[in-house]
NUKE-974986 format. One line per 4 residues: number of its first residue (from 1); their letters; for each residue x, y, z of N, C-alpha, C. Coordinates in steps of 0.02 Angstrom, whole numbers, m for minus. Layout:
N
NUM = A = X,Y,Z,X,Y,Z,X,Y,Z ~ ...;
***
This chain:
178
1 = MYHF = m5019,6865,130,m5063,6855,191,m5097,6876,134 ~ m5180,6876,142,m5237,6917,102,m5264,6988,141 ~ m5306,7030,149,m5349,7052,157,m5403,7070,131 ~ m5467,7051,167,m5514,7077,143,m5555,7138,116;
5 = LGRC = m5582,7127,68,m5600,7218,32,m5654,7228,76 ~ m5684,7293,126,m5710,7290,151,m5803,7300,114 ~ m5820,7292,56,m5865,7300,11,m5892,7231,m1 ~ m5881,7181,46,m5894,7075,23,m5978,7071,70;
9 = PISV = m6013,7065,15,m6076,7044,59,m6080,6966,109 ~ m6121,6998,137,m6132,6928,177,m6204,6957,181 ~ m6262,6892,153,m6324,6894,184,m6336,6809,223 ~ m6376,6859,270,m6405,6833,322,m6485,6835,305;
13 = HPPP = m6532,6755,322,m6583,6768,309,m6615,6712,366 ~ m6676,6736,350,m6712,6666,413,m6756,6612,343 ~ m6745,6537,362,m6792,6495,329,m6860,6516,297 ~ m6880,6496,242,m6918,6509,199,m6997,6489,213;
17 = SRGP = m6965,6430,253,m7030,6398,310,m7066,6419,365 ~ m7035,6481,383,m7070,6491,457,m7138,6560,449 ~ m7137,6559,375,m7180,6632,363,m7204,6632,284 ~ m7215,6674,244,m7206,6697,200,m7166,6739,167;
21 = YRFW = m7116,6771,236,m7063,6821,222,m6998,6779,243 ~ m6957,6817,201,m6888,6812,178,m6860,6900,176 ~ m6780,6867,227,m6753,6944,220,m6684,6926,224 ~ m6646,6986,188,m6579,6994,182,m6543,7031,205;
25 = WRAK = m6497,7026,248,m6464,7076,271,m6399,7071,237 ~ m6339,7135,238,m6289,7124,196,m6250,7163,250 ~ m6176,7154,260,m6122,7183,300,m6100,7216,237 ~ m6067,7301,271,m6023,7339,205,m5967,7343,230;
29 = NLKG = m5961,7362,304,m5916,7356,327,m5833,7268,362 ~ m5821,7241,328,m5794,7199,345,m5713,7201,350 ~ m5698,7163,407,m5604,7181,400,m5603,7125,412 ~ m5512,7108,388,m5510,7026,402,m5448,7025,365;
33 = ILEF = m5399,6953,394,m5362,6941,359,m5381,6865,357 ~ m5329,6839,272,m5329,6773,267,m5258,6748,251 ~ m5252,6710,280,m5188,6660,263,m5199,6599,231 ~ m5201,6598,166,m5220,6545,103,m5176,6530,41;
37 = DADH = m5156,6459,46,m5109,6414,m2,m5149,6387,m37 ~ m5173,6381,m104,m5210,6337,m125,m5189,6273,m96 ~ m5114,6258,m110,m5090,6210,m123,m5076,6171,m34 ~ m5091,6217,m20,m5079,6195,90,m5127,6223,118;
41 = AERA = m5209,6218,74,m5265,6229,119,m5280,6221,188 ~ m5236,6154,200,m5255,6132,281,m5197,6168,325 ~ m5166,6244,314,m5143,6285,338,m5174,6340,356 ~ m5216,6341,302,m5257,6407,285,m5268,6429,374;
45 = WTEV = m5302,6492,369,m5338,6518,452,m5358,6590,428 ~ m5405,6627,466,m5432,6693,436,m5486,6716,516 ~ m5450,6783,505,m5494,6831,560,m5565,6886,527 ~ m5617,6864,540,m5679,6916,534,m5688,6964,559;
49 = NVEA = m5682,7028,545,m5736,7035,614,m5773,7107,562 ~ m5848,7106,568,m5907,7146,535,m5937,7190,586 ~ m5932,7278,574,m5967,7300,616,m6056,7277,619 ~ m6079,7260,672,m6143,7246,651,m6189,7292,634;
53 = ATLW = m6173,7344,662,m6216,7408,640,m6206,7432,577 ~ m6177,7386,526,m6175,7401,458,m6227,7350,411 ~ m6263,7285,435,m6307,7259,424,m6377,7297,394 ~ m6364,7279,339,m6423,7333,308,m6473,7271,250;
57 = SGEP = m6541,7289,252,m6582,7264,197,m6616,7294,152 ~ m6604,7364,171,m6628,7428,120,m6692,7455,155 ~ m6736,7418,211,m6783,7421,244,m6775,7429,301 ~ m6760,7539,320,m6746,7554,383,m6784,7546,456;
61 = ERDD = m6839,7550,444,m6898,7489,526,m6838,7442,544 ~ m6854,7406,472,m6810,7319,502,m6749,7310,533 ~ m6715,7371,469,m6641,7386,520,m6625,7408,575 ~ m6658,7459,609,m6669,7485,647,m6689,7420,697;
65 = HLRS = m6723,7394,692,m6767,7315,731,m6712,7281,761 ~ m6674,7255,687,m6607,7223,689,m6552,7229,742 ~ m6519,7295,750,m6468,7334,771,m6520,7334,852 ~ m6572,7318,859,m6590,7338,939,m6587,7301,975;
69 = EDFL = m6590,7293,1053,m6586,7239,1090,m6597,7199,1089 ~ m6666,7188,1058,m6702,7141,1009,m6675,7094,1013 ~ m6614,7086,950,m6574,7047,901,m6521,7054,906 ~ m6469,7092,894,m6403,7109,887,m6380,7149,942;
73 = DVGR = m6398,7211,987,m6387,7239,1021,m6318,7265,1011 ~ m6321,7307,964,m6250,7341,930,m6247,7394,956 ~ m6282,7421,1037,m6249,7470,1079,m6197,7445,1119 ~ m6215,7362,1113,m6168,7330,1165,m6122,7277,1133;
77 = HPTI = m6126,7278,1083,m6109,7237,1061,m6097,7241,997 ~ m6035,7303,963,m6039,7320,901,m6007,7300,844 ~ m5992,7214,856,m5941,7202,821,m5965,7127,816 ~ m5973,7087,753,m5983,7012,733,m5916,6985,728;
81 = SFRS = m5869,6928,766,m5799,6908,734,m5843,6838,726 ~ m5779,6821,676,m5780,6762,646,m5681,6746,649 ~ m5657,6667,680,m5575,6661,706,m5591,6586,685 ~ m5566,6590,640,m5555,6484,617,m5505,6459,665;
85 = TKVE = m5525,6400,665,m5468,6338,720,m5456,6284,675 ~ m5497,6276,627,m5466,6191,589,m5500,6232,516 ~ m5474,6190,471,m5483,6192,378,m5469,6136,370 ~ m5529,6094,329,m5504,6021,311,m5527,6023,232;
89 = PTAR = m5494,6012,186,m5507,6018,115,m5573,5932,98 ~ m5602,5953,70,m5667,5903,73,m5679,5890,m1 ~ m5656,5929,m43,m5659,5914,m107,m5621,5961,m155 ~ m5599,5969,m219,m5551,5992,m250,m5594,6068,m248;
93 = NEYR = m5569,6119,m224,m5583,6196,m199,m5610,6173,m147 ~ m5639,6144,m133,m5693,6168,m66,m5677,6116,m11 ~ m5698,6166,53,m5656,6162,127,m5718,6157,165 ~ m5698,6155,232,m5744,6136,292,m5718,6153,348;
97 = ITGD = m5729,6242,372,m5685,6269,388,m5741,6291,470 ~ m5711,6271,529,m5727,6258,585,m5699,6325,613 ~ m5721,6365,649,m5704,6417,691,m5729,6457,749 ~ m5725,6483,764,m5777,6536,835,m5796,6581,813;
101 = LTIR = m5875,6581,813,m5922,6640,791,m5946,6667,848 ~ m5941,6752,847,m5959,6787,937,m6015,6842,880 ~ m6057,6817,919,m6108,6868,888,m6139,6891,967 ~ m6170,6943,983,m6195,6956,1046,m6140,6961,1099;
105 = GMTR = m6076,6934,1085,m6043,6946,1153,m6012,6837,1169 ~ m6043,6820,1125,m6089,6752,1131,m6040,6724,1092 ~ m5993,6645,1096,m5947,6622,1051,m5963,6552,1032 ~ m5969,6532,984,m5972,6479,976,m5949,6437,909;
109 = SVAL = m5947,6372,920,m5915,6341,866,m5959,6335,798 ~ m5935,6352,732,m5991,6351,677,m5926,6310,638 ~ m5986,6279,579,m5930,6243,546,m5964,6281,459 ~ m5910,6321,425,m5928,6344,349,m5910,6307,309;
113 = DVRY = m5945,6278,249,m5939,6259,186,m5913,6303,128 ~ m5855,6302,128,m5819,6343,66,m5788,6315,14 ~ m5803,6368,m52,m5786,6337,m124,m5714,6420,m122 ~ m5656,6382,m150,m5633,6423,m181,m5619,6439,m254;
117 = LGQC = m5649,6501,m259,m5647,6539,m330,m5601,6529,m371 ~ m5548,6553,m335,m5503,6573,m383,m5435,6640,m363 ~ m5390,6629,m398,m5355,6687,m396,m5346,6748,m447 ~ m5350,6780,m459,m5338,6843,m528,m5282,6921,m522;
121 = RSPF = m5268,6914,m566,m5252,6991,m576,m5304,7063,m592 ~ m5313,7093,m549,m5361,7137,m568,m5344,7174,m593 ~ m5409,7206,m625,m5400,7289,m669,m5354,7331,m638 ~ m5385,7336,m574,m5331,7380,m540,m5249,7364,m522;
125 = DDTR = m5239,7298,m568,m5167,7292,m529,m5159,7278,m472 ~ m5193,7216,m424,m5190,7204,m363,m5215,7118,m400 ~ m5169,7076,m335,m5202,6999,m358,m5256,6986,m297 ~ m5291,6956,m338,m5367,6955,m277,m5377,6888,m295;
129 = IGFA = m5397,6880,m230,m5449,6798,m215,m5506,6809,m207 ~ m5548,6732,m235,m5625,6751,m206,m5647,6685,m179 ~ m5705,6711,m107,m5734,6630,m101,m5811,6634,m75 ~ m5837,6562,m94,m5902,6596,m63,m5924,6529,9;
133 = AITR = m5963,6540,45,m5981,6508,73,m6051,6510,121 ~ m6081,6458,126,m6132,6453,177,m6116,6403,249 ~ m6169,6426,283,m6183,6393,339,m6229,6412,378 ~ m6250,6380,437,m6305,6405,456,m6318,6386,531;
137 = INRH = m6359,6456,580,m6328,6440,654,m6416,6432,668 ~ m6422,6433,746,m6478,6441,769,m6463,6488,819 ~ m6510,6546,800,m6497,6609,828,m6502,6623,912 ~ m6544,6552,945,m6535,6575,1022,m6484,6555,1048;
141 = DFGV = m6429,6504,995,m6366,6512,1035,m6329,6561,1041 ~ m6342,6615,1037,m6325,6677,1027,m6360,6742,1078 ~ m6420,6705,1102,m6431,6764,1133,m6497,6784,1121 ~ m6497,6762,1059,m6565,6799,1001,m6630,6777,1001;
145 = SWNA = m6702,6766,1049,m6721,6749,1050,m6811,6785,1057 ~ m6818,6868,1027,m6864,6888,1016,m6905,6874,948 ~ m6977,6865,961,m7022,6831,893,m7081,6865,928 ~ m7123,6858,865,m7187,6878,859,m7236,6819,824;
149 = DLRD = m7294,6827,842,m7340,6760,814,m7375,6817,748 ~ m7365,6764,679,m7409,6787,633,m7476,6812,645 ~ m7530,6827,612,m7608,6810,642,m7616,6763,612 ~ m7592,6723,538,m7628,6670,510,m7611,6602,553;
153 = SGVV = m7536,6614,564,m7489,6547,574,m7440,6547,589 ~ m7408,6538,621,m7331,6522,636,m7298,6605,648 ~ m7211,6599,654,m7188,6671,700,m7159,6714,644 ~ m7140,6767,648,m7104,6827,618,m7027,6786,621;
157 = VGDE = m7010,6726,668,m6914,6733,652,m6923,6636,670 ~ m6885,6616,619,m6877,6549,613,m6814,6553,683 ~ m6812,6474,703,m6752,6474,714,m6673,6471,703 ~ m6679,6429,654,m6636,6440,609,m6607,6507,562;
161 = VFIT = m6531,6517,555,m6523,6575,509,m6462,6561,480 ~ m6481,6557,400,m6452,6555,334,m6384,6605,334 ~ m6328,6578,324,m6272,6634,319,m6228,6612,256 ~ m6249,6666,204,m6208,6662,138,m6157,6719,148;
165 = IDVE = m6089,6708,121,m6027,6752,134,m6006,6742,49 ~ m6020,6790,14,m5971,6800,m43,m5903,6847,m37 ~ m5857,6822,m65,m5801,6876,8,m5753,6889,m57 ~ m5688,6938,m73,m5641,6948,m98,m5564,6967,m43;
169 = AEAP = m5520,6947,m77,m5465,6979,m6,m5435,6995,m81 ~ m5372,7025,m44,m5309,7061,m115,m5273,7054,m72 ~ m5212,7037,m79,m5129,7024,m52,m5121,7107,m49 ~ m5085,7146,0,m5076,7188,26,m5040,7225,m26;
173 = DGKA = m4954,7187,m63,m4908,7209,m115,m4933,7206,m168 ~ m4994,7198,m164,m5020,7167,m233,m4978,7114,m262 ~ m4953,7076,m249,m4905,6993,m280,m4966,6960,m250 ~ m4966,6904,m266,m5006,6833,m225,m4951,6824,m166;
177 = AG = m5007,6806,m95,m4998,6804,m51,m4983,6706,m64 ~ m4961,6684,15,m4941,6595,15,m4906,6581,26;
***
Protein backbone atom coordinates (compact mmCIF):
# COMPACT_ATOMS: atom_id res chain seq x y z
CA MET A 1 0.00 0.00 0.00
CA TYR A 2 1.27 3.47 -0.89
CA HIS A 3 0.62 6.78 0.83
CA PHE A 4 0.26 9.99 -1.15
CA LEU A 5 2.78 12.71 -0.46
CA GLY A 6 1.14 15.90 0.82
CA ARG A 7 2.75 18.20 -1.73
CA CYS A 8 1.14 16.73 -4.84
CA PRO A 9 -0.21 19.39 -7.20
CA ILE A 10 -3.82 19.33 -8.28
CA SER A 11 -4.70 21.97 -10.85
CA VAL A 12 -8.28 23.15 -11.22
CA HIS A 13 -9.24 25.61 -13.92
CA PRO A 14 -12.26 26.78 -15.88
CA PRO A 15 -12.16 26.39 -19.66
CA PRO A 16 -10.54 29.21 -21.65
CA SER A 17 -13.58 29.70 -23.89
CA ARG A 18 -15.70 31.46 -21.26
CA GLY A 19 -13.63 34.63 -21.16
CA PRO A 20 -10.06 35.83 -21.42
CA TYR A 21 -9.08 34.41 -18.03
CA ARG A 22 -7.71 31.09 -16.93
CA PHE A 23 -7.05 30.36 -13.27
CA TRP A 24 -5.20 27.49 -11.68
CA TRP A 25 -5.55 26.44 -8.08
CA ARG A 26 -3.23 23.97 -6.44
CA ALA A 27 -3.80 21.81 -3.39
CA LYS A 28 -1.03 21.67 -0.81
CA ASN A 29 -2.37 19.12 1.66
CA LEU A 30 -3.43 15.91 -0.01
CA LYS A 31 -3.75 12.78 2.10
CA GLY A 32 -4.67 9.33 1.00
CA ILE A 33 -3.79 5.75 0.30
CA LEU A 34 -3.38 3.76 -2.88
CA GLU A 35 -3.32 0.03 -3.43
CA PHE A 36 -1.63 -0.59 -6.79
CA ASP A 37 0.11 -3.46 -8.53
CA ALA A 38 0.97 -2.75 -12.17
CA ASP A 39 0.48 -6.44 -13.01
CA HIS A 40 -3.06 -6.42 -11.61
CA ALA A 41 -4.17 -2.82 -12.05
CA GLU A 42 -7.86 -3.75 -12.18
CA ARG A 43 -7.59 -4.55 -8.44
CA ALA A 44 -6.26 -1.08 -7.60
CA TRP A 45 -8.15 1.29 -5.37
CA THR A 46 -7.54 4.67 -3.82
CA GLU A 47 -8.99 7.07 -1.31
CA VAL A 48 -7.85 10.70 -1.27
CA ASN A 49 -8.75 13.73 0.83
CA VAL A 50 -7.80 17.34 0.15
CA GLU A 51 -8.16 20.12 2.69
CA ALA A 52 -10.27 22.56 0.64
CA ALA A 53 -8.82 25.57 2.46
CA THR A 54 -5.36 24.72 1.13
CA LEU A 55 -6.31 25.34 -2.51
CA TRP A 56 -4.36 28.36 -3.65
CA SER A 57 -3.72 30.29 -6.84
CA GLY A 58 -1.23 32.79 -5.50
CA GLU A 59 -3.84 35.60 -5.62
CA PRO A 60 -5.21 36.10 -2.07
CA GLU A 61 -8.51 37.80 -3.01
CA ARG A 62 -9.35 35.12 -5.57
CA ASP A 63 -8.39 32.40 -3.08
CA ASP A 64 -10.61 33.90 -0.38
CA HIS A 65 -13.51 33.95 -2.84
CA LEU A 66 -12.84 30.32 -3.82
CA ARG A 67 -13.04 29.33 -0.14
CA SER A 68 -16.26 31.33 0.45
CA GLU A 69 -19.87 30.14 0.33
CA ASP A 70 -19.99 31.15 -3.36
CA PHE A 71 -17.67 28.28 -4.24
CA LEU A 72 -16.25 25.63 -1.87
CA ASP A 73 -17.77 26.89 1.41
CA VAL A 74 -14.79 25.50 3.35
CA GLY A 75 -16.30 26.59 6.68
CA ARG A 76 -19.01 23.94 6.30
CA HIS A 77 -17.25 21.57 3.89
CA PRO A 78 -13.54 21.49 4.76
CA THR A 79 -12.69 18.36 2.76
CA ILE A 80 -12.81 17.36 -0.89
CA SER A 81 -12.61 13.59 -1.26
CA PHE A 82 -12.37 10.89 -3.91
CA ARG A 83 -12.85 7.17 -3.43
CA SER A 84 -12.39 4.83 -6.38
CA THR A 85 -15.05 2.28 -7.25
CA LYS A 86 -13.66 0.78 -10.47
CA VAL A 87 -10.37 0.60 -12.38
CA GLU A 88 -10.30 -0.33 -16.06
CA PRO A 89 -7.10 -0.63 -18.11
CA THR A 90 -7.48 1.37 -21.35
CA ALA A 91 -3.95 1.04 -22.81
CA ARG A 92 -0.48 0.12 -21.60
CA ASN A 93 0.04 2.09 -18.36
CA GLU A 94 -3.27 3.93 -18.85
CA TYR A 95 -6.48 3.47 -16.91
CA ARG A 96 -9.94 4.83 -16.39
CA ILE A 97 -10.62 5.14 -12.68
CA THR A 98 -14.24 5.72 -11.75
CA GLY A 99 -15.10 6.85 -8.27
CA ASP A 100 -17.10 9.04 -5.96
CA LEU A 101 -16.00 12.68 -5.79
CA THR A 102 -17.36 14.74 -2.92
CA ILE A 103 -17.27 18.55 -3.05
CA ARG A 104 -19.39 20.77 -0.77
CA GLY A 105 -20.93 17.65 0.75
CA MET A 106 -22.31 16.52 -2.64
CA THR A 107 -21.08 13.21 -4.06
CA ARG A 108 -21.07 12.43 -7.76
CA SER A 109 -19.51 9.65 -9.81
CA VAL A 110 -16.62 10.85 -11.99
CA ALA A 111 -14.13 9.13 -14.26
CA LEU A 112 -10.43 9.98 -14.26
CA ASP A 113 -8.19 9.21 -17.22
CA VAL A 114 -4.96 8.12 -15.53
CA ARG A 115 -1.45 7.40 -16.75
CA TYR A 116 0.95 5.38 -14.60
CA LEU A 117 4.34 7.10 -14.82
CA GLY A 118 6.36 4.35 -13.20
CA GLN A 119 8.10 3.34 -10.00
CA CYS A 120 11.57 4.23 -8.78
CA ARG A 121 13.84 4.32 -5.78
CA SER A 122 14.15 7.99 -4.77
CA PRO A 123 17.34 9.73 -3.60
CA PHE A 124 15.80 9.49 -0.11
CA ASP A 125 16.00 5.67 -0.28
CA ASP A 126 12.27 5.06 -0.51
CA THR A 127 10.08 3.61 -3.25
CA ARG A 128 7.83 6.03 -5.09
CA ILE A 129 5.31 5.75 -7.89
CA GLY A 130 3.81 8.50 -10.00
CA PHE A 131 0.57 9.12 -11.85
CA ALA A 132 -0.96 11.87 -13.96
CA ALA A 133 -4.74 12.16 -14.30
CA ILE A 134 -7.32 14.41 -15.92
CA THR A 135 -11.07 14.80 -15.71
CA ARG A 136 -13.71 17.45 -16.09
CA ILE A 137 -16.77 18.11 -13.97
CA ASN A 138 -19.76 20.42 -14.13
CA ARG A 139 -19.48 22.73 -11.12
CA HIS A 140 -23.30 22.97 -10.81
CA ASP A 141 -23.38 19.24 -10.00
CA PHE A 142 -21.61 20.15 -6.76
CA GLY A 143 -23.74 23.18 -5.87
CA VAL A 144 -21.29 25.79 -7.16
CA SER A 145 -23.45 28.24 -9.09
CA TRP A 146 -22.02 31.73 -8.45
CA ASN A 147 -21.20 33.76 -11.54
CA ALA A 148 -20.96 37.30 -12.82
CA ASP A 149 -21.24 38.84 -16.27
CA LEU A 150 -18.16 40.22 -17.96
CA ARG A 151 -18.45 43.78 -19.27
CA ASP A 152 -18.01 42.97 -22.94
CA SER A 153 -19.63 39.52 -23.10
CA GLY A 154 -19.61 36.17 -21.42
CA VAL A 155 -19.36 35.23 -17.78
CA VAL A 156 -16.54 34.93 -15.27
CA VAL A 157 -16.87 31.19 -14.60
CA GLY A 158 -17.70 28.48 -17.12
CA ASP A 159 -19.85 25.49 -16.20
CA GLU A 160 -17.08 22.94 -16.78
CA VAL A 161 -14.06 22.68 -14.55
CA PHE A 162 -10.96 20.85 -15.76
CA ILE A 163 -8.99 18.97 -13.12
CA THR A 164 -5.41 17.87 -13.68
CA ILE A 165 -3.67 15.74 -11.06
CA ASP A 166 0.05 15.00 -10.85
CA VAL A 167 0.59 12.72 -7.90
CA GLU A 168 3.44 10.89 -6.26
CA ALA A 169 3.04 8.20 -3.61
CA GLU A 170 5.52 6.30 -1.49
CA ALA A 171 5.54 2.89 0.09
CA PRO A 172 5.37 3.39 3.88
CA ASP A 173 8.17 0.91 4.59
CA GLY A 174 10.32 2.19 1.73
CA LYS A 175 9.83 -1.01 -0.25
CA ALA A 176 7.66 -1.57 -3.29
CA ALA A 177 4.07 -2.26 -2.35
CA GLY A 178 1.65 -4.47 -4.18
